[in-house]
C-alpha positions in Angstrom: 38.0 -31.7 12.8 36.9 -31.4 16.5 33.3 -30.7 17.7 33.9 -26.9 17.9 34.7 -26.4 14.3 32.1 -28.9 13.2 29.5 -26.8 15.2 30.9 -23.6 13.5 30.4 -25.1 10.1 27.1 -26.4 10.7 25.8 -23.0 12.0 27.5 -21.3 9.2 25.6 -23.5 6.8 22.2 -23.0 8.5 22.8 -19.1 8.9 23.3 -18.9 4.8 20.3 -21.1 4.1 18.3 -19.2 6.3 19.5 -15.9 4.7 18.9 -17.5 1.1 15.3 -18.4 2.2 14.5 -15.0 3.6 15.8 -13.0 0.5 13.6 -15.7 -1.7 10.8 -14.7 0.5 11.4 -11.0 0.1 11.9 -11.2 -3.5 8.6 -12.9 -4.0 6.6 -10.5 -1.7 8.3 -7.5 -3.2 7.4 -8.8 -6.9 11.1 -8.9 -8.0 10.2 -12.5 -9.3 7.8 -12.7 -12.0 6.0 -15.7 -13.3 6.7 -16.6 -16.6 4.4 -16.0 -19.4 5.4 -18.3 -22.1 3.1 -17.9 -25.0 0.2 -16.0 -22.9 -0.5 -12.6 -23.9 -1.9 -11.6 -20.7 -1.1 -8.1 -19.1 -2.6 -6.1 -16.2 -3.6 -2.6 -17.5 -5.0 -1.2 -14.2 -6.6 -1.9 -10.9 -8.8 0.5 -8.9 -9.7 -0.6 -5.3 -13.3 -0.5 -4.1 -12.8 -1.5 -0.7 -10.9 -3.5 1.9 -10.7 -6.5 -0.5 -12.7 -5.9 -3.6 -11.3 -4.2 -6.9 -11.8 -3.5 -10.6 -9.1 -4.7 -12.9 -8.5 -4.2 -16.6 -6.7 -7.1 -18.4 -5.7 -7.4 -21.9 -5.9 -10.8 -23.0 -4.3 -11.2 -26.6 -6.8 -8.9 -28.7 -9.3 -7.7 -26.3 -9.6 -6.1 -22.9 -11.5 -7.5 -20.1 -12.9 -5.3 -16.9 -13.1 -7.8 -14.1 -14.7 -7.3 -10.7 -12.3 -9.1 -8.4 -13.4 -10.2 -4.6 -11.9 -12.7 -2.3 -14.4 -15.3 -3.4 -14.7 -14.8 -7.1 -13.7 -13.1 -10.2 -16.7 -11.6 -12.2 -16.4 -10.4 -16.1 -17.8 -7.0 -16.0 -17.5 -5.8 -19.4 -15.4 -6.6 -22.7 -13.5 -3.9 -24.6 -12.1 -4.1 -27.8 -8.2 -3.8 -28.2 -8.5 -0.5 -30.2 -10.0 1.0 -27.1 -7.8 4.0 -26.0 -5.6 3.4 -22.9 -6.6 5.9 -20.1 -3.5 7.6 -18.6 -5.0 7.2 -15.2 -7.4 4.2 -14.7 -8.8 5.9 -11.4 -9.8 8.9 -13.6 -11.4 7.0 -16.3 -13.4 4.6 -13.8 -14.5 7.9 -12.1 -15.9 9.5 -15.3 -17.4 6.3 -16.4 -19.3 6.1 -12.8 -20.4 9.9 -13.2 -22.1 9.2 -16.6 -24.4 6.5 -15.0 
């Protein structure tokens, strides 16, 4: 194999490796790859943004639902709901109704 062919093979391999890394990055950023949840009964039921980097999230953990306040620095438990609580069709509407009552 002469130098030209060797250079072509090396460049082709580097291109394919770069393409695979770019696809893996895009899949991870796009949410196509999910983390495995073996044995964990954890689901995010809804999220409502409250600003640039703050939000309220409802998470179902096994038999209860947790209302969490999420900021870049911490996650705070705001309320615990029983699992039998009805699931709102639109989390934003349910949060607006709850805020209007206070």
